C-alpha positions as CSV (number, residue, x, y, z in Angstrom):
1,X,-29.3,87.4,42.9
2,X,-28.0,83.9,43.0
3,X,-29.1,83.4,39.4
4,X,-27.1,86.5,38.5
5,X,-23.9,85.0,40.3
6,X,-24.3,81.9,38.2
7,X,-24.6,83.9,35.0
8,X,-21.4,86.1,35.9
9,X,-19.5,82.8,36.9
10,X,-20.5,81.3,33.6
11,X,-19.5,84.5,31.6
12,X,-16.0,84.5,33.3
13,X,-15.3,80.8,32.6
14,X,-11.7,80.3,31.2
15,X,-11.1,77.8,28.3
16,X,-7.8,75.9,29.1
17,X,-6.2,73.8,26.5
18,X,-3.1,71.7,26.9
19,X,-0.3,72.4,24.5
20,X,2.0,69.7,23.7
21,X,5.7,70.7,24.5
22,X,8.0,69.6,21.7
23,X,10.7,67.1,22.9
24,X,14.1,68.8,23.2
25,X,16.4,68.2,20.3
26,X,19.1,65.8,21.1
27,X,22.7,67.2,21.5
28,X,24.7,66.4,18.5
29,X,28.3,65.2,18.5
30,X,30.6,65.8,15.5
31,X,32.5,63.2,13.8
32,X,34.2,62.8,10.3
33,X,33.4,60.0,7.8
34,X,36.8,58.2,8.7
35,X,35.8,58.6,12.3
36,X,32.4,56.8,11.6
37,X,33.9,54.1,9.4
38,X,36.6,53.3,12.0
39,X,33.9,53.3,14.9
40,X,31.6,51.0,12.9
41,X,34.3,48.6,11.9
42,X,35.6,48.4,15.5
43,X,32.1,47.2,16.6
44,X,31.5,44.8,13.6
45,X,34.9,43.2,13.9
46,X,34.6,42.7,17.7
47,X,32.0,39.9,17.5
48,X,33.2,36.5,16.0
49,X,30.6,34.3,17.8
50,X,27.4,34.9,19.8
51,X,25.4,32.7,22.2
52,X,22.3,34.4,23.4
53,X,19.1,33.8,25.3
54,X,16.3,35.9,23.7
55,X,12.7,36.8,23.8
56,X,11.4,37.1,20.3
57,X,8.2,39.5,19.4
58,X,6.8,38.9,15.9
59,X,4.5,41.7,14.5
60,X,0.8,40.7,14.4
61,X,-0.4,39.5,11.1
62,X,3.1,38.9,9.8
63,X,4.5,35.6,8.5
64,X,5.8,34.7,11.9
65,X,2.3,34.9,13.4
66,X,1.4,31.9,11.4
67,X,4.3,30.0,12.9
68,X,4.1,31.3,16.5
69,X,0.4,30.9,16.6
70,X,-1.2,32.5,19.8
71,X,2.0,33.5,21.5
72,X,2.9,37.2,21.6
73,X,6.5,36.5,22.9
74,X,8.6,33.6,22.3
75,X,11.6,32.5,24.3
76,X,14.5,31.1,22.4
77,X,18.3,30.7,21.8
78,X,20.4,31.8,19.1
79,X,24.0,30.7,18.1
80,X,25.9,32.6,15.5
81,X,29.6,32.4,14.2
82,X,31.4,33.8,11.4
83,X,31.6,33.5,8.4
84,X,27.9,32.6,8.2
85,X,26.7,30.0,10.7
86,X,23.4,30.5,13.0
87,X,21.0,28.3,14.7
88,X,17.8,29.8,16.2
89,X,15.5,27.9,18.3
90,X,12.0,29.2,19.3
91,X,10.0,28.0,22.2
92,X,6.6,28.5,23.7
93,X,6.7,30.2,27.1
94,X,6.3,28.2,30.3
95,X,6.0,24.8,28.7
96,X,9.3,25.3,26.6
97,X,7.8,23.5,23.6
98,X,9.9,23.9,20.4
99,X,7.8,26.2,17.8
100,X,10.6,26.4,15.2
101,X,14.1,25.4,14.8
102,X,16.3,26.8,12.0
103,X,19.8,26.7,10.8
104,X,22.0,28.0,8.1
105,X,25.7,27.6,7.1
106,X,25.7,30.4,4.6
107,X,25.0,28.1,1.6
108,X,21.7,26.5,2.5
109,X,19.0,27.0,5.2
110,X,17.1,24.4,7.2
111,X,13.8,24.9,9.1
112,X,11.8,22.6,11.1
113,X,8.3,23.6,12.3
114,X,6.9,20.8,14.4
115,X,3.2,22.2,14.5
116,X,3.2,21.8,10.6
117,X,5.3,18.7,10.6
118,X,7.3,20.3,8.1
119,X,11.0,20.4,7.3
120,X,12.1,23.3,4.8
121,X,15.2,23.3,3.1
122,X,16.6,25.6,0.4
123,X,19.8,27.8,-0.8
124,X,20.5,30.9,1.1
125,X,20.5,32.9,-2.0
126,X,17.0,32.1,-2.8
127,X,15.2,35.3,-3.5
128,X,11.8,33.9,-4.6
129,X,8.9,34.8,-2.4
130,X,7.1,31.5,-1.5
131,X,3.3,31.4,-2.2
132,X,2.9,30.0,1.5
133,X,4.3,32.9,3.7
134,X,5.5,30.5,6.4
135,X,8.2,29.4,3.9
136,X,9.7,32.8,3.8
137,X,11.5,32.4,6.9
138,X,15.3,32.7,6.6
139,X,17.7,32.0,9.5
140,X,20.4,34.1,7.5
141,X,18.2,37.1,7.8
142,X,18.8,37.1,11.5
143,X,22.5,36.6,11.1
144,X,22.7,39.7,9.0
145,X,21.0,41.5,12.1
146,X,23.4,40.1,14.6
147,X,26.8,40.1,13.1
148,X,27.7,42.8,10.7
149,X,30.4,42.8,7.9
150,X,33.2,45.4,8.3
151,X,33.4,48.2,5.5
152,X,36.5,47.3,3.2
153,X,38.7,50.1,2.2
154,X,37.8,49.6,-1.5
155,X,34.1,50.4,-0.7
156,X,32.8,53.6,-2.0
157,X,31.1,55.6,1.2
158,X,29.2,58.7,1.3
159,X,28.4,60.7,4.5
160,X,25.2,62.7,5.1
161,X,23.4,64.2,7.9
162,X,19.7,63.2,8.6
163,X,17.1,64.6,11.1
164,X,14.2,62.9,12.7
165,X,13.6,65.5,15.3
166,X,14.4,65.4,18.3
167,X,17.0,63.0,17.0
168,X,19.9,63.6,14.6
169,X,21.8,61.2,12.8
170,X,24.9,60.7,10.6
171,X,24.3,58.3,7.7
172,X,27.1,56.3,5.8
173,X,25.9,55.3,2.4
174,X,27.7,52.5,0.9
175,X,27.6,51.9,-2.9
176,X,28.6,49.2,-5.2
177,X,29.3,48.8,-8.8
178,X,27.0,46.3,-11.0
179,X,26.4,45.8,-14.6
180,X,23.8,48.2,-14.3
181,X,25.9,50.8,-12.8
182,X,26.2,52.1,-9.3
183,X,23.9,50.6,-6.8
184,X,23.0,51.0,-3.1
185,X,24.5,48.3,-0.8
186,X,24.0,49.4,3.0
187,X,23.2,52.5,5.0
188,X,24.5,52.7,8.4
189,X,22.9,55.2,10.9
190,X,24.7,56.7,14.0
191,X,22.7,58.5,16.6
192,X,24.5,61.9,17.0
193,X,23.9,62.2,20.7
194,X,25.9,59.2,21.3
195,X,27.6,58.3,18.0
196,X,26.4,54.8,18.5
197,X,25.0,52.7,15.5
198,X,21.3,52.9,15.5
199,X,20.3,51.3,12.1
200,X,21.6,49.4,9.3
201,X,19.6,49.2,6.0
202,X,20.5,46.5,3.4
203,X,19.6,46.9,-0.3
204,X,19.2,44.5,-3.1
205,X,19.1,45.0,-6.8
206,X,17.4,47.9,-8.0
207,X,17.5,49.8,-4.6
208,X,15.1,47.3,-3.1
209,X,15.3,47.6,0.7
210,X,15.5,44.1,1.8
211,X,16.4,44.3,5.5
212,X,15.8,47.1,7.9
213,X,17.7,46.5,11.3
214,X,17.5,48.9,14.3
215,X,19.6,48.4,17.4
216,X,19.3,50.1,20.9
217,X,20.1,49.5,24.5
218,X,23.8,49.0,23.9
219,X,25.6,47.5,26.9
220,X,29.3,46.1,27.5
221,X,29.9,42.4,27.7
222,X,33.3,41.1,27.8
223,X,35.1,44.2,26.6
224,X,32.4,44.5,23.7
225,X,29.7,47.0,23.2
226,X,26.6,45.3,21.8
227,X,22.9,46.1,21.7
228,X,20.3,44.2,23.8
229,X,17.4,45.1,21.5
230,X,17.1,44.5,17.8
231,X,14.3,45.0,15.5
232,X,14.5,43.3,12.0
233,X,12.0,44.2,9.4
234,X,12.0,42.4,6.0
235,X,9.4,44.3,3.8
236,X,9.2,41.9,0.8
237,X,9.1,38.8,3.0
238,X,6.1,40.3,5.1
239,X,7.6,40.1,8.6
240,X,9.1,42.0,11.3
241,X,10.6,40.4,14.5
242,X,11.9,42.0,17.8
243,X,14.6,40.4,19.6
244,X,15.5,41.3,23.1
245,X,18.7,39.5,24.5
246,X,18.3,38.5,28.1
247,X,21.6,36.6,28.5
248,X,24.6,37.1,26.1
249,X,28.0,35.4,25.7
250,X,30.3,36.7,22.9
251,X,33.5,35.3,21.4
252,X,33.4,31.9,23.0
253,X,34.0,28.7,21.0
254,X,30.9,27.1,19.6
255,X,31.2,23.4,18.5
256,X,30.2,23.0,14.8
257,X,27.7,20.3,15.6
258,X,25.6,22.9,17.3
259,X,24.8,24.3,13.8
260,X,23.7,21.0,12.4
261,X,19.8,20.4,12.0
262,X,18.8,17.0,10.6
263,X,15.4,16.2,9.3
264,X,13.2,14.4,12.0
265,X,11.5,11.2,10.8
266,X,8.2,11.4,9.8
267,X,8.3,15.1,8.7
268,X,7.2,16.4,5.3
269,X,10.4,17.6,3.3
270,X,9.7,20.9,1.6
271,X,12.4,21.6,-0.9
272,X,12.6,25.2,-2.1
273,X,14.6,26.6,-5.0
274,X,14.2,23.5,-7.3
275,X,12.1,23.8,-10.4
276,X,9.4,21.1,-10.9
277,X,10.1,18.8,-13.9
278,X,7.2,18.5,-16.3
């Protein structure tokens, strides 16, 4: 009788399967192309200088992992000012030892890496990928991720909708004329739930995606709305860097000498962008 009870119980067993509930589609606001251009220009034009304490997180296996060595997160400081000046210092946690120090004035960049005893300099417009990935670091890449140019009235702009459910976006596509015809310049994405800028993609010749910048966690500071989390991806340069801003001051004067980076004595000078003479 007991055995029969177990048989009956087994026969009546019910198989339960968890079904994933799809995330609710975010509500979508409506905006026109002029609305979005004005919104972006207002955000972009609101920042003249930036002084930030940050935590930087490189993607494992990327070029930055060779510089940052065993550290998963690096504390640091970023100073930036229009039109193109930037200084970035990365420090090891706890001991506050400098891991790298980078500067650019929009014309040339300088990078000091104490662990390699190297001082790397070169022109900002250098597009050649270095044989040694460590030499692909460029401070102006971070400038592009932090301070954005306004859209001029002469720029050709297209508007489209894009869905990556549950999120929905507006996308402004900026095109420019070149000798080869029309080419992509930038794509600016807006989250339709908030109409806040969520992403900027910057393109090079031939439609190459050179920078993919994602912004989130926007908060007000001094009357300006600004993201506290920025993710910068540089596919061709083989690195991705997350920037979390812990302290932020905007639009306060920054002395010009703060952007100066001189070569420390005894370091090896690596000059990029100069052709070797036979």
